[in-house]
ChimeraX commands (.cxc) that place a marker at each C-alpha (Angstrom):
marker #1 position 22.45,112.25,201.01 radius 0.5
marker #1 position 21.43,110.67,197.12 radius 0.5
marker #1 position 21.28,112.90,194.20 radius 0.5
marker #1 position 17.34,112.71,192.67 radius 0.5
marker #1 position 18.19,110.26,189.07 radius 0.5
marker #1 position 17.98,112.86,186.07 radius 0.5
marker #1 position 16.06,112.43,182.74 radius 0.5
marker #1 position 19.48,112.85,181.49 radius 0.5
marker #1 position 20.95,109.62,183.44 radius 0.5
marker #1 position 17.89,107.55,182.41 radius 0.5
marker #1 position 18.42,108.73,178.62 radius 0.5
marker #1 position 22.05,108.05,178.86 radius 0.5
marker #1 position 20.81,104.58,180.73 radius 0.5
marker #1 position 18.65,103.46,178.10 radius 0.5
marker #1 position 19.17,104.73,174.74 radius 0.5
marker #1 position 17.27,102.10,172.74 radius 0.5
marker #1 position 14.15,102.82,174.02 radius 0.5
marker #1 position 14.82,106.76,174.43 radius 0.5
marker #1 position 15.56,107.17,170.66 radius 0.5
marker #1 position 12.17,105.64,169.50 radius 0.5
marker #1 position 10.28,107.75,172.29 radius 0.5
marker #1 position 11.59,110.87,171.33 radius 0.5
marker #1 position 11.60,109.92,167.29 radius 0.5
marker #1 position 8.03,108.70,167.25 radius 0.5
marker #1 position 6.02,110.92,170.22 radius 0.5
marker #1 position 7.80,114.11,168.75 radius 0.5
marker #1 position 6.35,113.59,165.75 radius 0.5
marker #1 position 3.05,112.40,166.04 radius 0.5
marker #1 position 2.27,114.84,168.60 radius 0.5
marker #1 position 2.90,117.50,165.69 radius 0.5
marker #1 position 1.36,115.50,162.92 radius 0.5
marker #1 position -2.21,114.54,164.72 radius 0.5
marker #1 position -3.34,118.58,163.35 radius 0.5
marker #1 position -2.66,117.28,159.82 radius 0.5
marker #1 position -3.99,113.55,160.57 radius 0.5
marker #1 position -7.35,115.47,161.58 radius 0.5
marker #1 position -7.10,118.30,158.47 radius 0.5
marker #1 position -9.33,117.95,155.55 radius 0.5
marker #1 position -6.86,120.11,153.28 radius 0.5
marker #1 position -3.75,118.71,151.73 radius 0.5
marker #1 position -0.70,118.41,153.98 radius 0.5
marker #1 position 1.01,121.00,151.61 radius 0.5
marker #1 position -1.32,124.18,152.35 radius 0.5
marker #1 position -0.85,126.15,155.46 radius 0.5
marker #1 position -0.78,125.30,158.39 radius 0.5
marker #1 position -0.56,121.62,157.63 radius 0.5
marker #1 position 2.58,122.29,156.47 radius 0.5
marker #1 position 4.38,123.67,159.20 radius 0.5
marker #1 position 3.25,121.10,161.39 radius 0.5
marker #1 position 4.14,118.57,159.06 radius 0.5
marker #1 position 7.87,119.84,158.94 radius 0.5
marker #1 position 8.05,120.30,162.62 radius 0.5
marker #1 position 7.02,116.70,163.28 radius 0.5
marker #1 position 9.56,115.44,160.34 radius 0.5
marker #1 position 11.89,117.32,161.99 radius 0.5
marker #1 position 12.00,114.69,164.87 radius 0.5
marker #1 position 14.79,112.24,163.29 radius 0.5
marker #1 position 17.56,115.16,163.94 radius 0.5
marker #1 position 16.53,116.57,167.22 radius 0.5
marker #1 position 16.49,112.99,168.72 radius 0.5
marker #1 position 19.64,111.82,167.60 radius 0.5
marker #1 position 21.72,115.71,168.28 radius 0.5
marker #1 position 19.59,115.69,171.59 radius 0.5
marker #1 position 20.62,112.27,172.78 radius 0.5
marker #1 position 24.24,112.34,171.45 radius 0.5
marker #1 position 24.27,115.72,173.49 radius 0.5
marker #1 position 23.11,113.66,176.50 radius 0.5
marker #1 position 24.76,110.60,176.13 radius 0.5
marker #1 position 28.11,111.76,174.51 radius 0.5
marker #1 position 29.05,115.91,174.69 radius 0.5
marker #1 position 30.16,117.91,172.31 radius 0.5
marker #1 position 32.85,114.85,170.80 radius 0.5
marker #1 position 30.08,112.96,169.53 radius 0.5
marker #1 position 27.80,116.06,168.19 radius 0.5
marker #1 position 31.84,116.36,166.46 radius 0.5
marker #1 position 31.39,112.63,165.35 radius 0.5
marker #1 position 28.08,112.71,163.57 radius 0.5
marker #1 position 29.52,116.39,161.53 radius 0.5
marker #1 position 32.17,115.11,160.32 radius 0.5
marker #1 position 30.63,111.56,159.82 radius 0.5
marker #1 position 28.04,113.68,157.69 radius 0.5
marker #1 position 30.63,115.74,155.31 radius 0.5
marker #1 position 33.54,113.44,154.83 radius 0.5
marker #1 position 33.05,111.83,151.20 radius 0.5
marker #1 position 36.27,110.49,151.90 radius 0.5
marker #1 position 35.51,107.73,154.09 radius 0.5
marker #1 position 33.32,106.05,151.24 radius 0.5
marker #1 position 35.07,103.74,149.21 radius 0.5
marker #1 position 35.21,104.45,144.99 radius 0.5
marker #1 position 33.44,100.59,144.83 radius 0.5
marker #1 position 30.57,101.96,147.56 radius 0.5
marker #1 position 30.26,104.90,145.24 radius 0.5
marker #1 position 28.83,103.04,142.62 radius 0.5
marker #1 position 27.18,100.63,144.63 radius 0.5
marker #1 position 25.57,103.73,146.48 radius 0.5
marker #1 position 24.47,105.94,143.31 radius 0.5
marker #1 position 23.84,102.62,140.50 radius 0.5
marker #1 position 21.81,99.99,142.77 radius 0.5
marker #1 position 18.75,101.20,142.74 radius 0.5
marker #1 position 18.73,102.36,139.49 radius 0.5
marker #1 position 19.51,98.30,138.68 radius 0.5
marker #1 position 17.31,97.02,141.01 radius 0.5
marker #1 position 14.05,98.31,139.63 radius 0.5
marker #1 position 14.70,97.91,136.41 radius 0.5
marker #1 position 15.51,94.38,137.08 radius 0.5
marker #1 position 12.20,94.38,139.04 radius 0.5
marker #1 position 10.28,95.63,136.13 radius 0.5
marker #1 position 11.55,93.35,133.29 radius 0.5
marker #1 position 10.65,90.35,136.11 radius 0.5
marker #1 position 7.05,92.31,136.56 radius 0.5
marker #1 position 6.87,92.58,133.02 radius 0.5
marker #1 position 7.47,88.87,131.96 radius 0.5
marker #1 position 5.23,87.62,134.77 radius 0.5
marker #1 position 2.55,89.70,133.57 radius 0.5
marker #1 position 2.33,92.16,136.59 radius 0.5
marker #1 position 2.22,95.06,134.61 radius 0.5
marker #1 position 3.08,95.57,130.81 radius 0.5
marker #1 position 3.92,99.16,131.55 radius 0.5
marker #1 position 6.18,98.98,134.60 radius 0.5
marker #1 position 8.32,101.89,134.22 radius 0.5
marker #1 position 7.89,104.94,132.16 radius 0.5
marker #1 position 11.15,107.26,132.61 radius 0.5
marker #1 position 10.66,111.15,132.16 radius 0.5
marker #1 position 13.56,111.66,130.35 radius 0.5
marker #1 position 11.80,115.49,130.16 radius 0.5
marker #1 position 13.16,115.93,133.70 radius 0.5
marker #1 position 16.88,116.54,132.68 radius 0.5
marker #1 position 15.57,119.34,129.94 radius 0.5
marker #1 position 14.16,121.11,132.61 radius 0.5
marker #1 position 16.31,122.67,135.38 radius 0.5
marker #1 position 13.55,123.51,137.71 radius 0.5
marker #1 position 11.88,120.02,137.74 radius 0.5
marker #1 position 15.11,118.56,138.25 radius 0.5
marker #1 position 16.30,120.95,140.93 radius 0.5
marker #1 position 12.71,120.75,142.75 radius 0.5
marker #1 position 12.80,116.47,142.38 radius 0.5
marker #1 position 16.29,116.52,144.08 radius 0.5
marker #1 position 15.30,118.73,146.80 radius 0.5
marker #1 position 12.59,116.06,147.67 radius 0.5
marker #1 position 14.10,113.04,146.83 radius 0.5
marker #1 position 17.35,113.96,149.31 radius 0.5
marker #1 position 16.38,116.96,151.88 radius 0.5
marker #1 position 14.50,114.46,153.78 radius 0.5
marker #1 position 16.76,111.62,153.74 radius 0.5
marker #1 position 19.29,114.65,155.46 radius 0.5
marker #1 position 17.21,115.01,158.11 radius 0.5
marker #1 position 16.28,111.30,158.80 radius 0.5
marker #1 position 19.78,109.52,158.36 radius 0.5
marker #1 position 21.81,111.93,160.35 radius 0.5
marker #1 position 19.56,110.90,164.11 radius 0.5
marker #1 position 18.19,107.26,162.41 radius 0.5
marker #1 position 21.37,105.81,161.21 radius 0.5
marker #1 position 23.93,108.19,161.98 radius 0.5
marker #1 position 22.87,107.61,166.29 radius 0.5
marker #1 position 20.40,105.23,166.59 radius 0.5
marker #1 position 21.76,102.35,164.17 radius 0.5
marker #1 position 25.76,103.37,165.67 radius 0.5
marker #1 position 24.29,102.48,168.99 radius 0.5
marker #1 position 22.27,99.92,168.11 radius 0.5
marker #1 position 25.57,97.96,166.53 radius 0.5
marker #1 position 27.75,98.12,169.55 radius 0.5
marker #1 position 25.38,96.33,171.00 radius 0.5
marker #1 position 24.10,93.41,168.65 radius 0.5
marker #1 position 24.82,92.08,164.91 radius 0.5
marker #1 position 24.11,94.05,162.21 radius 0.5
marker #1 position 20.93,92.00,161.44 radius 0.5
marker #1 position 19.00,92.79,164.84 radius 0.5
marker #1 position 20.25,96.46,164.77 radius 0.5
marker #1 position 18.55,96.04,161.56 radius 0.5
marker #1 position 15.47,94.81,162.00 radius 0.5
marker #1 position 15.18,97.50,165.39 radius 0.5
marker #1 position 16.06,100.38,163.40 radius 0.5
marker #1 position 13.70,99.36,160.51 radius 0.5
marker #1 position 10.59,99.08,162.73 radius 0.5
marker #1 position 11.22,102.00,164.52 radius 0.5
marker #1 position 11.39,103.81,160.81 radius 0.5
marker #1 position 8.61,102.13,159.71 radius 0.5
marker #1 position 6.50,102.81,162.33 radius 0.5
marker #1 position 7.31,107.08,162.08 radius 0.5
marker #1 position 6.71,106.47,158.12 radius 0.5
marker #1 position 2.85,104.96,159.10 radius 0.5
marker #1 position 0.66,107.99,159.11 radius 0.5
marker #1 position 2.18,109.34,155.92 radius 0.5
marker #1 position -0.99,107.37,154.21 radius 0.5
marker #1 position -3.28,109.29,155.95 radius 0.5
marker #1 position -2.01,112.58,154.85 radius 0.5
marker #1 position -4.31,114.48,152.59 radius 0.5
marker #1 position -2.73,115.12,149.57 radius 0.5
marker #1 position 1.06,114.17,150.33 radius 0.5
marker #1 position 1.82,111.82,147.69 radius 0.5
marker #1 position -1.04,113.52,145.03 radius 0.5
marker #1 position 2.37,114.73,142.78 radius 0.5
marker #1 position 4.27,111.01,142.51 radius 0.5
marker #1 position 3.52,108.15,141.18 radius 0.5
marker #1 position 3.89,106.24,144.63 radius 0.5
marker #1 position 0.32,105.23,146.48 radius 0.5
marker #1 position 1.76,103.47,149.66 radius 0.5
marker #1 position -0.67,100.92,151.45 radius 0.5
marker #1 position 0.96,99.36,154.57 radius 0.5
marker #1 position 0.57,96.47,153.76 radius 0.5
marker #1 position 3.54,95.86,151.43 radius 0.5
marker #1 position 4.83,99.65,152.35 radius 0.5
marker #1 position 6.29,98.57,156.24 radius 0.5
marker #1 position 7.67,95.33,155.40 radius 0.5
marker #1 position 9.85,96.90,152.71 radius 0.5
marker #1 position 11.04,99.76,154.64 radius 0.5
marker #1 position 12.09,97.54,157.52 radius 0.5
marker #1 position 14.46,95.13,154.15 radius 0.5
marker #1 position 15.54,98.50,153.26 radius 0.5
marker #1 position 17.06,99.31,156.57 radius 0.5
marker #1 position 19.07,96.12,156.18 radius 0.5
marker #1 position 20.36,97.13,153.07 radius 0.5
marker #1 position 21.42,100.68,154.41 radius 0.5
marker #1 position 23.11,98.69,157.49 radius 0.5
marker #1 position 25.10,97.15,154.80 radius 0.5
marker #1 position 26.34,100.49,153.36 radius 0.5
marker #1 position 26.66,101.84,156.32 radius 0.5
marker #1 position 28.96,99.24,157.56 radius 0.5
marker #1 position 31.15,99.22,154.37 radius 0.5
marker #1 position 31.65,102.63,154.00 radius 0.5
marker #1 position 33.25,103.17,157.50 radius 0.5
marker #1 position 29.64,104.11,159.43 radius 0.5
marker #1 position 29.30,107.11,156.87 radius 0.5
marker #1 position 26.44,109.29,157.53 radius 0.5
marker #1 position 27.03,110.63,153.75 radius 0.5
marker #1 position 26.92,107.29,152.42 radius 0.5
marker #1 position 23.02,106.62,153.37 radius 0.5
marker #1 position 21.78,110.01,152.96 radius 0.5
marker #1 position 22.89,109.37,149.59 radius 0.5
marker #1 position 21.48,105.63,149.22 radius 0.5
marker #1 position 18.36,106.64,150.70 radius 0.5
marker #1 position 17.63,109.86,148.29 radius 0.5
marker #1 position 18.53,108.18,145.37 radius 0.5
marker #1 position 16.07,105.39,146.29 radius 0.5
marker #1 position 13.24,107.87,146.16 radius 0.5
marker #1 position 14.87,109.64,142.96 radius 0.5
marker #1 position 15.22,106.79,140.71 radius 0.5
marker #1 position 11.97,105.92,141.15 radius 0.5
marker #1 position 10.10,109.22,140.57 radius 0.5
marker #1 position 12.45,109.31,137.91 radius 0.5
marker #1 position 11.22,105.89,136.18 radius 0.5
marker #1 position 7.98,106.68,137.21 radius 0.5
marker #1 position 7.20,103.31,138.63 radius 0.5
marker #1 position 3.66,102.21,138.39 radius 0.5
marker #1 position 1.57,101.93,141.07 radius 0.5
marker #1 position 1.33,98.05,140.21 radius 0.5
marker #1 position 4.56,97.81,140.73 radius 0.5
marker #1 position 4.97,98.42,143.92 radius 0.5
marker #1 position 3.60,95.73,145.56 radius 0.5
marker #1 position 5.59,93.37,143.59 radius 0.5
marker #1 position 8.83,95.37,144.69 radius 0.5
marker #1 position 8.50,94.02,148.10 radius 0.5
marker #1 position 9.60,90.33,146.91 radius 0.5
marker #1 position 12.75,92.23,145.44 radius 0.5
marker #1 position 13.57,93.48,148.56 radius 0.5
marker #1 position 12.72,90.44,150.38 radius 0.5
marker #1 position 14.71,88.24,148.91 radius 0.5
marker #1 position 17.80,91.22,148.85 radius 0.5
marker #1 position 17.64,91.46,152.24 radius 0.5
marker #1 position 17.48,87.64,152.69 radius 0.5
marker #1 position 20.52,87.62,151.54 radius 0.5
marker #1 position 21.81,89.72,153.76 radius 0.5
marker #1 position 20.62,88.01,156.53 radius 0.5
marker #1 position 22.24,84.69,155.88 radius 0.5
marker #1 position 25.77,86.33,154.76 radius 0.5
marker #1 position 25.41,87.62,158.58 radius 0.5
marker #1 position 24.92,84.65,159.71 radius 0.5
marker #1 position 27.53,82.91,157.93 radius 0.5
marker #1 position 29.90,85.39,158.85 radius 0.5
marker #1 position 28.63,85.16,162.65 radius 0.5
marker #1 position 29.23,81.36,162.78 radius 0.5
marker #1 position 32.71,81.62,160.99 radius 0.5
marker #1 position 34.15,83.99,163.84 radius 0.5
marker #1 position 32.72,82.02,166.25 radius 0.5
marker #1 position 34.32,78.68,164.57 radius 0.5
marker #1 position 37.59,81.06,164.19 radius 0.5
marker #1 position 37.57,82.25,167.82 radius 0.5
marker #1 position 37.01,78.56,169.11 radius 0.5
marker #1 position 40.30,77.04,167.36 radius 0.5
marker link #1:1,2 radius 0.2
marker link #1:2,3 radius 0.2
marker link #1:3,4 radius 0.2
marker link #1:4,5 radius 0.2
marker link #1:5,6 radius 0.2
marker link #1:6,7 radius 0.2
marker link #1:7,8 radius 0.2
marker link #1:8,9 radius 0.2
marker link #1:9,10 radius 0.2
marker link #1:10,11 radius 0.2
marker link #1:11,12 radius 0.2
marker link #1:12,13 radius 0.2
marker link #1:13,14 radius 0.2
marker link #1:14,15 radius 0.2
marker link #1:15,16 radius 0.2
marker link #1:16,17 radius 0.2
marker link #1:17,18 radius 0.2
marker link #1:18,19 radius 0.2
marker link #1:19,20 radius 0.2
marker link #1:20,21 radius 0.2
marker link #1:21,22 radius 0.2
marker link #1:22,23 radius 0.2
marker link #1:23,24 radius 0.2
marker link #1:24,25 radius 0.2
marker link #1:25,26 radius 0.2
marker link #1:26,27 radius 0.2
marker link #1:27,28 radius 0.2
marker link #1:28,29 radius 0.2
marker link #1:29,30 radius 0.2
marker link #1:30,31 radius 0.2
marker link #1:31,32 radius 0.2
marker link #1:32,33 radius 0.2
marker link #1:33,34 radius 0.2
marker link #1:34,35 radius 0.2
marker link #1:35,36 radius 0.2
marker link #1:36,37 radius 0.2
marker link #1:37,38 radius 0.2
marker link #1:38,39 radius 0.2
marker link #1:39,40 radius 0.2
marker link #1:40,41 radius 0.2
marker link #1:41,42 radius 0.2
marker link #1:42,43 radius 0.2
marker link #1:43,44 radius 0.2
marker link #1:44,45 radius 0.2
marker link #1:45,46 radius 0.2
marker link #1:46,47 radius 0.2
marker link #1:47,48 radius 0.2
marker link #1:48,49 radius 0.2
marker link #1:49,50 radius 0.2
marker link #1:50,51 radius 0.2
marker link #1:51,52 radius 0.2
marker link #1:52,53 radius 0.2
marker link #1:53,54 radius 0.2
marker link #1:54,55 radius 0.2
marker link #1:55,56 radius 0.2
marker link #1:56,57 radius 0.2
marker link #1:57,58 radius 0.2
marker link #1:58,59 radius 0.2
marker link #1:59,60 radius 0.2
marker link #1:60,61 radius 0.2
marker link #1:61,62 radius 0.2
marker link #1:62,63 radius 0.2
marker link #1:63,64 radius 0.2
marker link #1:64,65 radius 0.2
marker link #1:65,66 radius 0.2
marker link #1:66,67 radius 0.2
marker link #1:67,68 radius 0.2
marker link #1:68,69 radius 0.2
marker link #1:69,70 radius 0.2
marker link #1:70,71 radius 0.2
marker link #1:71,72 radius 0.2
marker link #1:72,73 radius 0.2
marker link #1:73,74 radius 0.2
marker link #1:74,75 radius 0.2
marker link #1:75,76 radius 0.2
marker link #1:76,77 radius 0.2
marker link #1:77,78 radius 0.2
marker link #1:78,79 radius 0.2
marker link #1:79,80 radius 0.2
marker link #1:80,81 radius 0.2
marker link #1:81,82 radius 0.2
marker link #1:82,83 radius 0.2
marker link #1:83,84 radius 0.2
marker link #1:84,85 radius 0.2
marker link #1:85,86 radius 0.2
marker link #1:86,87 radius 0.2
marker link #1:87,88 radius 0.2
marker link #1:88,89 radius 0.2
marker link #1:89,90 radius 0.2
marker link #1:90,91 radius 0.2
marker link #1:91,92 radius 0.2
marker link #1:92,93 radius 0.2
marker link #1:93,94 radius 0.2
marker link #1:94,95 radius 0.2
marker link #1:95,96 radius 0.2
marker link #1:96,97 radius 0.2
marker link #1:97,98 radius 0.2
marker link #1:98,99 radius 0.2
marker link #1:99,100 radius 0.2
marker link #1:100,101 radius 0.2
marker link #1:101,102 radius 0.2
marker link #1:102,103 radius 0.2
marker link #1:103,104 radius 0.2
marker link #1:104,105 radius 0.2
marker link #1:105,106 radius 0.2
marker link #1:106,107 radius 0.2
marker link #1:107,108 radius 0.2
marker link #1:108,109 radius 0.2
marker link #1:109,110 radius 0.2
marker link #1:110,111 radius 0.2
marker link #1:111,112 radius 0.2
marker link #1:112,113 radius 0.2
marker link #1:113,114 radius 0.2
marker link #1:114,115 radius 0.2
marker link #1:115,116 radius 0.2
marker link #1:116,117 radius 0.2
marker link #1:117,118 radius 0.2
marker link #1:118,119 radius 0.2
marker link #1:119,120 radius 0.2
marker link #1:120,121 radius 0.2
marker link #1:121,122 radius 0.2
marker link #1:122,123 radius 0.2
marker link #1:123,124 radius 0.2
marker link #1:124,125 radius 0.2
marker link #1:125,126 radius 0.2
marker link #1:126,127 radius 0.2
marker link #1:127,128 radius 0.2
marker link #1:128,129 radius 0.2
marker link #1:129,130 radius 0.2
marker link #1:130,131 radius 0.2
marker link #1:131,132 radius 0.2
marker link #1:132,133 radius 0.2
marker link #1:133,134 radius 0.2
marker link #1:134,135 radius 0.2
marker link #1:135,136 radius 0.2
marker link #1:136,137 radius 0.2
marker link #1:137,138 radius 0.2
marker link #1:138,139 radius 0.2
marker link #1:139,140 radius 0.2
marker link #1:140,141 radius 0.2
marker link #1:141,142 radius 0.2
marker link #1:142,143 radius 0.2
marker link #1:143,144 radius 0.2
marker link #1:144,145 radius 0.2
marker link #1:145,146 radius 0.2
marker link #1:146,147 radius 0.2
marker link #1:147,148 radius 0.2
marker link #1:148,149 radius 0.2
marker link #1:149,150 radius 0.2
marker link #1:150,151 radius 0.2
marker link #1:151,152 radius 0.2
marker link #1:152,153 radius 0.2
marker link #1:153,154 radius 0.2
marker link #1:154,155 radius 0.2
marker link #1:155,156 radius 0.2
marker link #1:156,157 radius 0.2
marker link #1:157,158 radius 0.2
marker link #1:158,159 radius 0.2
marker link #1:159,160 radius 0.2
marker link #1:160,161 radius 0.2
marker link #1:161,162 radius 0.2
marker link #1:162,163 radius 0.2
marker link #1:163,164 radius 0.2
marker link #1:164,165 radius 0.2
marker link #1:165,166 radius 0.2
marker link #1:166,167 radius 0.2
marker link #1:167,168 radius 0.2
marker link #1:168,169 radius 0.2
marker link #1:169,170 radius 0.2
marker link #1:170,171 radius 0.2
marker link #1:171,172 radius 0.2
marker link #1:172,173 radius 0.2
marker link #1:173,174 radius 0.2
marker link #1:174,175 radius 0.2
marker link #1:175,176 radius 0.2
marker link #1:176,177 radius 0.2
marker link #1:177,178 radius 0.2
marker link #1:178,179 radius 0.2
marker link #1:179,180 radius 0.2
marker link #1:180,181 radius 0.2
marker link #1:181,182 radius 0.2
marker link #1:182,183 radius 0.2
marker link #1:183,184 radius 0.2
marker link #1:184,185 radius 0.2
marker link #1:185,186 radius 0.2
marker link #1:186,187 radius 0.2
marker link #1:187,188 radius 0.2
marker link #1:188,189 radius 0.2
marker link #1:189,190 radius 0.2
marker link #1:190,191 radius 0.2
marker link #1:191,192 radius 0.2
marker link #1:192,193 radius 0.2
marker link #1:193,194 radius 0.2
marker link #1:194,195 radius 0.2
marker link #1:195,196 radius 0.2
marker link #1:196,197 radius 0.2
marker link #1:197,198 radius 0.2
marker link #1:198,199 radius 0.2
marker link #1:199,200 radius 0.2
marker link #1:200,201 radius 0.2
marker link #1:201,202 radius 0.2
marker link #1:202,203 radius 0.2
marker link #1:203,204 radius 0.2
marker link #1:204,205 radius 0.2
marker link #1:205,206 radius 0.2
marker link #1:206,207 radius 0.2
marker link #1:207,208 radius 0.2
marker link #1:208,209 radius 0.2
marker link #1:209,210 radius 0.2
marker link #1:210,211 radius 0.2
marker link #1:211,212 radius 0.2
marker link #1:212,213 radius 0.2
marker link #1:213,214 radius 0.2
marker link #1:214,215 radius 0.2
marker link #1:215,216 radius 0.2
marker link #1:216,217 radius 0.2
marker link #1:217,218 radius 0.2
marker link #1:218,219 radius 0.2
marker link #1:219,220 radius 0.2
marker link #1:220,221 radius 0.2
marker link #1:221,222 radius 0.2
marker link #1:222,223 radius 0.2
marker link #1:223,224 radius 0.2
marker link #1:224,225 radius 0.2
marker link #1:225,226 radius 0.2
marker link #1:226,227 radius 0.2
marker link #1:227,228 radius 0.2
marker link #1:228,229 radius 0.2
marker link #1:229,230 radius 0.2
marker link #1:230,231 radius 0.2
marker link #1:231,232 radius 0.2
marker link #1:232,233 radius 0.2
marker link #1:233,234 radius 0.2
marker link #1:234,235 radius 0.2
marker link #1:235,236 radius 0.2
marker link #1:236,237 radius 0.2
marker link #1:237,238 radius 0.2
marker link #1:238,239 radius 0.2
marker link #1:239,240 radius 0.2
marker link #1:240,241 radius 0.2
marker link #1:241,242 radius 0.2
marker link #1:242,243 radius 0.2
marker link #1:243,244 radius 0.2
marker link #1:244,245 radius 0.2
marker link #1:245,246 radius 0.2
marker link #1:246,247 radius 0.2
marker link #1:247,248 radius 0.2
marker link #1:248,249 radius 0.2
marker link #1:249,250 radius 0.2
marker link #1:250,251 radius 0.2
marker link #1:251,252 radius 0.2
marker link #1:252,253 radius 0.2
marker link #1:253,254 radius 0.2
marker link #1:254,255 radius 0.2
marker link #1:255,256 radius 0.2
marker link #1:256,257 radius 0.2
marker link #1:257,258 radius 0.2
marker link #1:258,259 radius 0.2
marker link #1:259,260 radius 0.2
marker link #1:260,261 radius 0.2
marker link #1:261,262 radius 0.2
marker link #1:262,263 radius 0.2
marker link #1:263,264 radius 0.2
marker link #1:264,265 radius 0.2
marker link #1:265,266 radius 0.2
marker link #1:266,267 radius 0.2
marker link #1:267,268 radius 0.2
marker link #1:268,269 radius 0.2
marker link #1:269,270 radius 0.2
marker link #1:270,271 radius 0.2
marker link #1:271,272 radius 0.2
marker link #1:272,273 radius 0.2
marker link #1:273,274 radius 0.2
marker link #1:274,275 radius 0.2
marker link #1:275,276 radius 0.2
marker link #1:276,277 radius 0.2
marker link #1:277,278 radius 0.2
marker link #1:278,279 radius 0.2
view
């Protein structure tokens, strides 16, 4: 007599599909009341629905890790989240300074090209107000902490075991973009920020940024901590610099440029590896 095919067995065989189903399905289920509400996402009970739905990355990651790898894989996720020694010194510099350099270069290009005469307006007073600084740090890094454990620590890690960095990054980034899409309709979500996204430029930007995260992840020994900080610094830098709303569609071109460099780099190394192995 054959044993019935369990949900756990299906997940173990199809994690590429199972992760997005849990990750996006859980989030959208709890976000429906927020999308239908006429009051701000930050008011009760909307914020409860938003936060429960927003926990889907870590819920999907931990659940699938437990099913497919058990306690050992859960321990591996934890180690890669807290072990700062995985990150080489030069990559600490990249993680902490990349977005500052990128945003300033794009701001200079925007000013030269006439996109806007005020691309940034840095909020220096932030550093003299501990409470404001703490709030921005929490806002910038708490959500990445929830996202990166599952999205990169589990899902990207699994994808790269079965496909190259470009394909894995595109699959991972597209999944991430679909998850973010409802944010543009959450009432009042971006009310206190300089960010006001439109889907036509924001979703492609998310996919491009995922390719950058793949590079950081791979060059830091699969460190979840590294990609968490890299993601958080992107959020923090944008809010600290007070990037002009006119800048954000223009930033897409910079993101595409960096993403294309990475794709060419990976494809070149892939071809070089194939040539060496055939000799």
